[in-house]
C-alpha positions, 0 to 999 in steps of 0.5 A: 546169240541165244536160241530165244533171241533167234526166235524173237528175230524170226517173229515167233512169240515168247515161250511163256505164250506157248500153252505146252511150255506153260503146262510143263511149268505149272507144276514147278516151284515158284523159284523154277518159274522165276529162273525160267522167266529170267532165262527167257529174257536174258539167256544164256546165263551162268548160275551165278548170273541167274542168282544175281538177276533173280535175287535168289540164293545160289542153292535155290537157283541150282534146285530150280535149274535141276527141276527145269532140267528134269522136265526138259525145259532148260539145257546147258553148254559151256560158256564161250567166254569161260570154258570152266562155266556152264551157261543155261538157256530154255529149250524149244 
C-alpha cells in the first residue's frame, strides 16, 4: 500500500492542498505537475504506467521524474511485483 493511501486512511488531506508542497511544485514544468497529480491518485507507479496514465511520452515522464526528484517531491523503490522495475511515489 502506498504512503498516499495511508494518509488518506488516516484522514489527512491530499498533498496538493499542502501549501509547502504547492510552493515547491509551482516552479516546475507542466509535465512534472501532471506526473505529480497522477502519482497523488495512483502511486506507486512505474515509469511506463505513468506514461500511459498521463498520456505523456516516456522521455517527458523521465524528465518530469528527474525534476520532481531534484526538489525532493518524488522517491522510488523497486517494485514488489517485478524487481527489475522502479516504482515512483510522492514524498511527504
